[in-house]
FITOR-559587 format. One record per residue (C-alpha): residue number from 1; residue in one letter; x, y, z. Coordinates in Angstrom, 2 decimals, decimal comma. Each point is the difference from the previous one (the first is absolute). Layout:
<sites>
<site resi="NUM" resn="A" px="X" py="Y" pz="Z"/>
...
</sites>
This chain:
<sites>
<site resi="1" resn="M" px="-13,85" py="-3,52" pz="9,81"/>
<site resi="2" resn="N" px="0,79" py="3,10" pz="-1,97"/>
<site resi="3" resn="S" px="-3,10" py="1,46" pz="-1,62"/>
<site resi="4" resn="L" px="1,68" py="-0,17" pz="-3,41"/>
<site resi="5" resn="A" px="0,65" py="-3,72" pz="0,40"/>
<site resi="6" resn="A" px="-3,50" py="-0,58" pz="1,36"/>
<site resi="7" resn="A" px="-1,58" py="1,85" pz="-2,91"/>
<site resi="8" resn="N" px="1,85" py="-2,20" pz="-2,45"/>
<site resi="9" resn="G" px="-0,81" py="-3,31" pz="1,68"/>
<site resi="10" resn="G" px="3,09" py="-0,77" pz="2,10"/>
<site resi="11" resn="G" px="3,08" py="-1,81" pz="-1,24"/>
<site resi="12" resn="A" px="-1,12" py="-1,68" pz="-3,22"/>
<site resi="13" resn="T" px="2,64" py="-1,95" pz="-1,89"/>
<site resi="14" resn="E" px="-1,40" py="0,05" pz="-3,53"/>
<site resi="15" resn="T" px="-0,98" py="2,72" pz="-2,39"/>
<site resi="16" resn="S" px="-3,62" py="0,10" pz="-1,03"/>
<site resi="17" resn="A" px="0,91" py="0,48" pz="-3,65"/>
<site resi="18" resn="S" px="2,20" py="-3,06" pz="-0,29"/>
<site resi="19" resn="T" px="1,07" py="-3,16" pz="1,74"/>
<site resi="20" resn="K" px="3,63" py="1,09" pz="0,33"/>
<site resi="21" resn="K" px="1,26" py="-0,24" pz="3,55"/>
<site resi="22" resn="I" px="1,12" py="3,12" pz="1,78"/>
<site resi="23" resn="I" px="3,71" py="-0,32" pz="0,82"/>
<site resi="24" resn="D" px="2,50" py="1,67" pz="2,31"/>
<site resi="25" resn="L" px="1,69" py="2,64" pz="-2,18"/>
<site resi="26" resn="S" px="3,23" py="0,16" pz="2,07"/>
<site resi="27" resn="D" px="1,95" py="-1,72" pz="-2,78"/>
<site resi="28" resn="K" px="-1,13" py="2,71" pz="-2,42"/>
<site resi="29" resn="L" px="1,61" py="2,81" pz="2,01"/>
<site resi="30" resn="E" px="2,98" py="1,77" pz="-1,56"/>
<site resi="31" resn="K" px="1,81" py="0,40" pz="3,32"/>
<site resi="32" resn="T" px="2,74" py="2,28" pz="-1,36"/>
<site resi="33" resn="A" px="-2,68" py="2,58" pz="-0,90"/>
<site resi="34" resn="C" px="-1,83" py="-0,16" pz="3,35"/>
<site resi="35" resn="Y" px="0,76" py="2,48" pz="2,77"/>
<site resi="36" resn="A" px="-1,21" py="1,58" pz="3,23"/>
<site resi="37" resn="R" px="0,14" py="3,55" pz="1,30"/>
<site resi="38" resn="N" px="0,40" py="0,67" pz="3,74"/>
<site resi="39" resn="E" px="0,84" py="-3,62" pz="0,80"/>
<site resi="40" resn="H" px="2,03" py="-0,90" pz="3,08"/>
<site resi="41" resn="S" px="3,43" py="-1,35" pz="-1,06"/>
<site resi="42" resn="R" px="-0,36" py="-3,05" pz="2,30"/>
<site resi="43" resn="F" px="-3,50" py="-0,80" pz="-1,31"/>
<site resi="44" resn="P" px="0,12" py="0,47" pz="-3,82"/>
<site resi="45" resn="W" px="-2,86" py="-0,68" pz="-2,44"/>
<site resi="46" resn="T" px="1,69" py="-3,21" pz="-1,21"/>
<site resi="47" resn="N" px="-0,93" py="-1,62" pz="3,32"/>
<site resi="48" resn="L" px="-3,66" py="0,19" pz="-1,02"/>
<site resi="49" resn="L" px="0,54" py="-2,66" pz="-2,66"/>
<site resi="50" resn="I" px="1,90" py="-2,52" pz="2,16"/>
<site resi="51" resn="G" px="-3,04" py="-1,50" pz="1,69"/>
<site resi="52" resn="D" px="1,24" py="0,53" pz="3,56"/>
<site resi="53" resn="T" px="-2,22" py="2,62" pz="1,65"/>
<site resi="54" resn="R" px="2,53" py="0,42" pz="2,83"/>
<site resi="55" resn="L" px="2,37" py="1,81" pz="-2,39"/>
<site resi="56" resn="G" px="-2,37" py="2,37" pz="-1,79"/>
<site resi="57" resn="C" px="0,36" py="3,58" pz="-1,15"/>
<site resi="58" resn="K" px="-0,19" py="3,13" pz="2,12"/>
<site resi="59" resn="S" px="-0,10" py="3,68" pz="-0,76"/>
<site resi="60" resn="D" px="2,83" py="2,12" pz="1,34"/>
<site resi="61" resn="A" px="-0,68" py="3,66" pz="0,80"/>
<site resi="62" resn="D" px="-3,79" py="-0,09" pz="0,43"/>
<site resi="63" resn="E" px="-3,04" py="-2,22" pz="-0,70"/>
<site resi="64" resn="Q" px="-0,05" py="0,60" pz="-3,76"/>
<site resi="65" resn="L" px="1,60" py="-2,48" pz="-2,38"/>
<site resi="66" resn="I" px="0,02" py="-0,32" pz="-3,80"/>
<site resi="67" resn="L" px="0,49" py="-3,48" pz="-1,48"/>
<site resi="68" resn="H" px="0,34" py="-0,30" pz="-3,78"/>
<site resi="69" resn="F" px="-0,27" py="-3,39" pz="-1,73"/>
<site resi="70" resn="E" px="0,82" py="-0,48" pz="-3,68"/>
<site resi="71" resn="F" px="-1,07" py="-3,11" pz="-1,92"/>
<site resi="72" resn="S" px="2,12" py="-1,60" pz="-2,72"/>
<site resi="73" resn="E" px="-3,09" py="-0,22" pz="-2,23"/>
<site resi="74" resn="F" px="-3,55" py="1,32" pz="-0,01"/>
<site resi="75" resn="V" px="-2,22" py="-1,75" pz="2,54"/>
<site resi="76" resn="R" px="-3,61" py="0,09" pz="1,14"/>
<site resi="77" resn="V" px="-0,11" py="0,48" pz="3,74"/>
<site resi="78" resn="H" px="-2,93" py="-1,65" pz="1,74"/>
<site resi="79" resn="S" px="0,85" py="0,48" pz="3,67"/>
<site resi="80" resn="I" px="2,68" py="1,02" pz="2,45"/>
<site resi="81" resn="K" px="1,06" py="-1,56" pz="3,30"/>
<site resi="82" resn="L" px="1,48" py="2,25" pz="2,66"/>
<site resi="83" resn="T" px="1,22" py="-1,69" pz="3,18"/>
<site resi="84" resn="E" px="0,80" py="1,58" pz="3,35"/>
<site resi="85" resn="F" px="3,55" py="0,22" pz="1,27"/>
<site resi="86" resn="N" px="0,45" py="-2,86" pz="2,47"/>
<site resi="87" resn="N" px="3,03" py="1,02" pz="2,05"/>
<site resi="88" resn="G" px="-1,51" py="1,26" pz="3,22"/>
<site resi="89" resn="V" px="-1,16" py="3,10" pz="-1,83"/>
<site resi="90" resn="E" px="-2,54" py="2,16" pz="1,69"/>
<site resi="91" resn="P" px="-3,40" py="-0,02" pz="-1,75"/>
<site resi="92" resn="E" px="0,34" py="3,79" pz="-0,45"/>
<site resi="93" resn="E" px="2,51" py="-0,69" pz="-2,77"/>
<site resi="94" resn="N" px="-2,49" py="-1,92" pz="-2,16"/>
<site resi="95" resn="P" px="-0,99" py="1,94" pz="-3,14"/>
<site resi="96" resn="T" px="-3,61" py="1,21" pz="0,00"/>
<site resi="97" resn="R" px="-0,12" py="1,99" pz="-3,25"/>
<site resi="98" resn="V" px="1,81" py="-1,14" pz="-3,13"/>
<site resi="99" resn="L" px="-0,33" py="1,65" pz="-3,41"/>
<site resi="100" resn="L" px="0,73" py="-2,03" pz="-3,14"/>
<site resi="101" resn="F" px="1,15" py="1,59" pz="-3,26"/>
<site resi="102" resn="V" px="0,16" py="-1,99" pz="-3,25"/>
<site resi="103" resn="N" px="2,65" py="0,66" pz="-2,66"/>
<site resi="104" resn="R" px="1,39" py="3,11" pz="1,71"/>
<site resi="105" resn="N" px="3,77" py="0,12" pz="0,08"/>
<site resi="106" resn="N" px="2,27" py="2,06" pz="2,22"/>
<site resi="107" resn="L" px="-2,70" py="1,16" pz="2,40"/>
<site resi="108" resn="G" px="1,50" py="1,85" pz="2,92"/>
<site resi="109" resn="F" px="-1,50" py="1,55" pz="3,10"/>
<site resi="110" resn="E" px="-0,12" py="3,37" pz="-1,74"/>
<site resi="111" resn="D" px="-2,20" py="-1,36" pz="-2,87"/>
<site resi="112" resn="I" px="-2,29" py="-2,41" pz="1,85"/>
<site resi="113" resn="D" px="-2,63" py="2,65" pz="0,80"/>
<site resi="114" resn="D" px="-0,18" py="1,07" pz="-3,66"/>
<site resi="115" resn="V" px="-0,95" py="-3,44" pz="-1,34"/>
<site resi="116" resn="D" px="-3,33" py="-1,77" pz="0,54"/>
<site resi="117" resn="P" px="0,49" py="-3,51" pz="1,38"/>
<site resi="118" resn="T" px="-1,41" py="-2,97" pz="-1,90"/>
<site resi="119" resn="T" px="-1,19" py="-1,50" pz="3,29"/>
<site resi="120" resn="T" px="-0,08" py="1,07" pz="3,64"/>
<site resi="121" resn="L" px="0,09" py="-2,80" pz="2,56"/>
<site resi="122" resn="E" px="-1,27" py="0,63" pz="3,52"/>
<site resi="123" resn="L" px="1,52" py="-2,85" pz="2,00"/>
<site resi="124" resn="T" px="-0,93" py="-1,58" pz="3,31"/>
<site resi="125" resn="A" px="2,16" py="-2,22" pz="2,17"/>
<site resi="126" resn="E" px="-2,00" py="-2,99" pz="-1,29"/>
<site resi="127" resn="D" px="0,90" py="0,83" pz="-3,64"/>
<site resi="128" resn="L" px="3,71" py="-0,37" pz="0,87"/>
<site resi="129" resn="K" px="-0,19" py="-3,42" pz="1,67"/>
<site resi="130" resn="E" px="1,84" py="-2,82" pz="-1,78"/>
<site resi="131" resn="N" px="-3,20" py="-2,04" pz="-0,32"/>
<site resi="132" resn="A" px="-2,11" py="2,95" pz="-1,27"/>
<site resi="133" resn="D" px="-1,44" py="-0,03" pz="-3,51"/>
<site resi="134" resn="N" px="1,85" py="1,83" pz="-2,75"/>
<site resi="135" resn="L" px="-1,23" py="3,52" pz="-0,61"/>
<site resi="136" resn="L" px="-1,83" py="-0,11" pz="-3,31"/>
<site resi="137" resn="L" px="0,56" py="2,89" pz="-2,38"/>
<site resi="138" resn="K" px="-2,34" py="1,39" pz="-2,65"/>
<site resi="139" resn="F" px="1,29" py="-2,33" pz="-2,68"/>
<site resi="140" resn="V" px="-0,98" py="2,37" pz="-2,85"/>
<site resi="141" resn="Q" px="2,49" py="2,59" pz="1,32"/>
<site resi="142" resn="Y" px="2,83" py="-2,54" pz="0,12"/>
<site resi="143" resn="Q" px="-0,18" py="-1,60" pz="-3,47"/>
<site resi="144" resn="R" px="3,32" py="1,17" pz="-1,44"/>
<site resi="145" resn="V" px="2,36" py="0,66" pz="2,87"/>
<site resi="146" resn="K" px="3,73" py="0,55" pz="-0,44"/>
<site resi="147" resn="S" px="0,54" py="1,56" pz="3,43"/>
<site resi="148" resn="I" px="-1,80" py="0,61" pz="3,28"/>
<site resi="149" resn="T" px="1,01" py="2,61" pz="2,54"/>
<site resi="150" resn="L" px="-1,28" py="-0,32" pz="3,56"/>
<site resi="151" resn="F" px="-0,06" py="3,06" pz="2,21"/>
<site resi="152" resn="I" px="-0,44" py="-0,83" pz="3,66"/>
<site resi="153" resn="E" px="-1,55" py="3,27" pz="1,03"/>
<site resi="154" resn="D" px="-1,00" py="-0,71" pz="3,58"/>
<site resi="155" resn="N" px="0,12" py="-2,58" pz="2,77"/>
<site resi="156" resn="N" px="-1,61" py="-0,60" pz="3,41"/>
<site resi="157" resn="G" px="1,94" py="2,85" pz="1,61"/>
<site resi="158" resn="G" px="3,57" py="-1,34" pz="0,04"/>
<site resi="159" resn="E" px="3,08" py="2,07" pz="-0,75"/>
<site resi="160" resn="V" px="0,87" py="-2,34" pz="-2,89"/>
<site resi="161" resn="S" px="-1,96" py="-2,47" pz="-2,13"/>
<site resi="162" resn="A" px="0,86" py="-3,69" pz="-0,31"/>
<site resi="163" resn="L" px="-1,11" py="-2,70" pz="-2,41"/>
<site resi="164" resn="G" px="0,96" py="-3,68" pz="0,21"/>
<site resi="165" resn="G" px="-0,83" py="-1,27" pz="-3,46"/>
<site resi="166" resn="L" px="-1,45" py="0,94" pz="-3,37"/>
<site resi="167" resn="K" px="-1,23" py="-2,06" pz="-2,93"/>
<site resi="168" resn="F" px="-1,81" py="0,81" pz="-3,20"/>
<site resi="169" resn="Y" px="-2,32" py="-2,57" pz="-1,58"/>
<site resi="170" resn="G" px="-1,23" py="-0,03" pz="-3,58"/>
<site resi="171" resn="L" px="0,83" py="-1,16" pz="-3,51"/>
<site resi="172" resn="P" px="2,59" py="0,88" pz="-2,61"/>
<site resi="173" resn="V" px="-1,48" py="1,88" pz="-2,96"/>
<site resi="174" resn="A" px="0,18" py="-2,23" pz="-3,05"/>
<site resi="175" resn="T" px="2,22" py="1,72" pz="-2,52"/>
<site resi="176" resn="T" px="1,34" py="-1,11" pz="-3,34"/>
<site resi="177" resn="N" px="3,64" py="-0,94" pz="0,10"/>
<site resi="178" resn="M" px="1,34" py="0,78" pz="-3,47"/>
<site resi="179" resn="A" px="2,96" py="-2,36" pz="0,56"/>
<site resi="180" resn="D" px="-2,49" py="-2,91" pz="-0,09"/>
<site resi="181" resn="F" px="-0,85" py="0,70" pz="-3,65"/>
<site resi="182" resn="K" px="2,00" py="-1,69" pz="-2,73"/>
<site resi="183" resn="K" px="0,81" py="1,74" pz="-3,25"/>
<site resi="184" resn="Q" px="-2,17" py="-1,35" pz="-2,84"/>
<site resi="185" resn="G" px="1,28" py="-0,72" pz="-3,50"/>
</sites>
């Protein structure tokens, strides 16, 4: 298990501060605002959300890949699940180092070195198995998230990187919807 997940107690499903259940945040993604840089045209980022790890997403020109995910509302992100590409892919294509950036828009390869990541994940082959625990994040750094950018920086030595699936788990941030209020008087 990833040292980050181990340090945080594995794949817990409840927050310690409340009894609200952690949910899959896939429905909260604003897909029209999500994008990838250096993705292979036959293996686009949208495949990551389908649930079939045989489709997956691959980088194109080299092992580096930027994946940007925008949420339709602010969320608290508790954990992330990255799954290996399951289409006869060589293990060299599995990501080993992934940087996460919170609320950073339009990050490109030219800017990535100038911005400190929120979290750096050092992944093992076990972390990417379908039955592996979710990778827990430092919850305090993910309390008001509108977007997350993943930068797959390195892999096990392959020419390209491949990922089979991706899910974010957490809670929507409770906000006041002004449309729910009725005019008084």
